[in-house]
N, C-alpha and C positions, 0 to 999 in steps of 0.2 A: 503494501500500499505507498502510498504519497501523502506528502501533507504540503502544507503552502501557507503562508501567514500573507497579512495584505499588506499594502504600503509596499509592494514592489516595483522599480524602474527598470531594471537590471542586476542581476550579480549572478555569482557562486551558487551553486544550489549542492548540497551537503548530502552526499547519498551516503547509503548502506553499502559496503560491498559485495556484488551480487554473490559469490562465493560464500557468503556466511546466512546471508538470505534477501530475498524477491521486492525487499519495501525499500520507499523513498523515500526520504523525509528533507522537509525543506522547512528553512525560515527564514525569514529575512522580512524586517523591524515591527516582529511583531506580536500581541501575545497571546494569541490563540492562532491555532491551528486548525487547518481544514483539510480535508480527505480528500484526494486527488487523482489518486488510481495508482497503477503497480506501474512496473519498470517492463512489465512484458506487453501492458496497455499502449505503453509510450511508443515500445519497437515497432506492437502493428497498426501502429497511426505513422508508420514512418518516421516516428523520430522527434515529432512535433504536435501539441494540442493545444486545444485552448480549452481554459476553464475559466467560471465562474464563480469568482469569492464576493461576496454582498454585492456589492454595484461596481465592481472592476472584475474584466474581460483578460486573464492573463495567459501569459502564451509560455508554455513550458518545452522548450528543445533540448535534442542531446548533441553534445557536439566534442567531437576530441576526446570522449570516455569522462563529458560532464555534464551535467544535466544545468539548465540555465533556467530561469523566469523571471519572465520583463510583462510590463504592459503589450498589452497586443495593439493597442493606439496611439497612433501615431501624432507625436504631438504636433503638428504642422496643421492639419487641417480635421484630425478628430479621425480620420480613418482607420479601420480596419487593418492590423498589419499582415492578419491573415485569416481569411475570410471564406466564404461563400465564391464570392467575385474574386475579388482582390489575392494575389499569393504573395508573399515575399520573395524574396531572390537572399543566399545565406554564399558570403565568400568562405576562403580557405582560411584567412586566419580568424575568424570570428564576427563575423558584422553582419548585421541583417538590412536588406538592401530594403523600403521602401517601397511598391511597386505606382504607388501612383506621383510621387514626386521622384525620390532616384535616390535618396539622402540615406546612408549609411550609418547606419548606428554601432557603438559595439557592446555587443552580446552581453557581456560581465561588466560594464560599467553603464552604458545608457548614452557615452559619452560621442558625438555626432564623428563620422570619421571623412576626412574627405570634404569636400565642399555643400556647404545647404544648401539644399533643395536646388539641386543644378537644371530637372529638369520640370517647372511648371505645369500641372495638370491642366489640360485643357479643357476648360468648364463653360458649360451653354449662358449664354447673357437671355436674363430673363427680363 
């Protein structure tokens, strides 16, 4: 089973050695824990999973033998990084790239990597 705390922007998730047990335990600046699933469930979903914790959607992502947790909302337009239509890209160096405007964020720190908003999305005029 996995647990995650509220208030996550980006950070490394502390997991339990899979050789010992298949539980994933996550805590990030929170007082309470929330069950988010098992390592097996994460693997069956392609190494990424979006979970709802209170009013926040949290993206859980496996990267380089770590499990990372971050807000699933891009801070620019408030669009989901991973959703039914929008699908984020990932770099080999541990960044997530917003598919709407191509800003890259470090998945461990939440910091912008490279240029901010290199590709402004085309929105219809109303």
